[in-house]
N, C-alpha and C positions, 0 to 999 in steps of 0.2 A: 379623396375628394378635392384636396388642395392641388394635387398634381394634375388633375383633370380640369380644374378650373384655370390653372396656369397654362395648360396646354391650349384651352379655348382662347385665352387671351392672347397668346402668341400667334394663333391661327388668325384671329381677327386683325392683329397688327399687320400681319404679312398680307392679308386681303386689301387692307387699307392702302399699304405701300403699293401693292400692285395697280390698284385702282388710281392712285395719285400719279403713278408713273405713266399710265395709259392717258390720263388727262394732260400730262405734260407733253407727251408725244402728240396728242391731238392739237395742242396749243401751238407747237412748232409747225404743224401742217397749216393751221390759220394763219401764222405769220408769214409763211411762204406764199400763201394765196394774196395776202395783203401786199406783199412785196411785188407780186406780178401786177396787181391793180395799179400801184404806183409806178411801176416800169412803164405800163401803158400810158399813164397820165404823163409821165416825163416824155415819152416818144411823141405824144400828140402835141405837147408844148414845144418840142424841138421843130416839129414840122410847121407849126402856126407862129412861131416866134416873131417872125418878120412880116406876118400878115396883119399890119395895123389899119388896112383900108382907109388910109389918109386921116385916120383918127390919131389920138395920143400914142405915142411910142413908149417904150420902156424908160427912155431917158426922160420923158416928160412927167412920169408918174412914180418911178422908184426914188426913194430917199435911202441911200445906203447907211447913213447913220442911224436912221430909224430901224432898219433891218439888223444892223449890228447889235442893237439893244435887244432886239427879239432873240437873236442868236445867243447873246451872252446869258440871257434869263433861261433859255432851254438848256444850255450846256451846263449852267449851274444847277439847274433842277436835277439833271442826270446824275451829277456829283452827290447832291443831298439824298437822292434815292439810294445811291451806293452806300452812303453812311447809314442809311435805314436798314439795308441788307447786312451790313457788318454788325449792327446793333442786335440784329435778329440772331445772327450766329453766336453771339455772346449771351443770348437769352435775356436781353435788357429791353422789355416791352415799352417801358416809359420812353426810352431814347428813340426806339422805333417809331412811336407816335410822334414825337417831336420832330424828327426829321421828316416823316411823311407830311406833316402839317407845313413845314418850310417848303417842301417839294410842291405842295399843293398851292401855296401862295404864289411861288414862282410861276407855276403853270397858269394860274389865274392872270397874273400880271402879263404873261405872253400873249394870252387870248385877248386881253384888253388892248394891248398894243396893235395886235392884228386887227381887231375891230376898228380902232382908230385910223389904221392905214386904209382899209376897205372903205370906211366912211369918207375919208379925204379923196379917195380916187373917185368915188361916185359924185362927189360934189364938184370935182372937175369935169364931170361928164365922161369918165372913163369906166363905164359899167360893163359888165360881161356880154351885153348885147351889142356893143359898138363894133368889135372886130373879133376875127378868129384868134389873135394874140391875146386879147383880154379874157375871151371865153376860156381859152386854155389856162390862162394864168389864175383866174378865179376858181376854176374847177379843181386845179392842182393844189393851190394853196388853201383853198377852202376845205377840200377833203382832208388835209393834213390837220388843219384847225378843228375840224369835227372829230377827228381821232384824238386830238389833245384833250378835247372837252370830255369825251367818253373816258379817257384815261384819268382826268381829274375827278370824274364821278367815281370811278373805281377806287381812286384813292381814298375818297370819303367813306365808301363801304369798307375798305381795308381798315381804316383807322377805328371805325365801329367794331369790326370783329376783333381787332388786337385788344381793344379796351374791355369787350364783353367776354371773348372766349380765351383771351391769352394767346401765347405762342405755341398752339397746338400743332401737331404734324399738318393737318389740312390747311390751317391759316399760314403756316410757313410756306407750303406749296403754292397757295394762292398769291402770296406776296412775291415769291420768285417769279411767277408767270406775269404778274403785273409789272414788275421790274423789266423783265424782257421786252414787254410791250412798250414801256416808256422809254427805254434805251433804243429801241427800234425806231421810234418817232424822232428821236434825237438824230439818228442817222439819216433819216429821210429828209429832215430839215437841213442838215449840212449839204445834202444833195440839192435841195431847193435853192440854198443860198449860192452854191457853187454853179449850178446850171441856169438858174433863173435871174437872180439879182446881180451877181458879179458881171456876167457878160451883158447884162441889160443896161449898165451904167458906163461901160467902157466904150 
């Protein structure tokens, strides 16, 4: 009877691992489709970057120091998420929660700075309806900001799951997938900083 029970347990564990592997593969597919969306938005911006329609140009509305602060926050948040992942491999749920909270705070600060940037541009009369350049800018950067907001929400859920369920195999799998998503957003932002902001002020 004990052997039968152990066999059923092993079978369930294998089924769970197979299910989680399928979800991880599906998540990679999602990331690839998201990458395609951002690639299209980057291409659209590249085409419309000089179409200011006699309105404000990038040099009129971009502040590189402000954007550098946003970049520092997001890069640092990627580092702290990495610390959370390391803590997970060590089985230290308390440290995982601690680093996830730090990551969440950094992400919220990034969103707050982005909101301030958008608000300042709107006050200068540089809204998305003014020109093709500004429409492409708000669409690209706004889409990224929306992804960061969903990522921050995901971190909140993840903190709750670690606290309630502990570092079970499904929780670990979700944490790894969320980490992939968060690091992906970091890479996209580096692209935005390099393609949008730097050429825009030079």
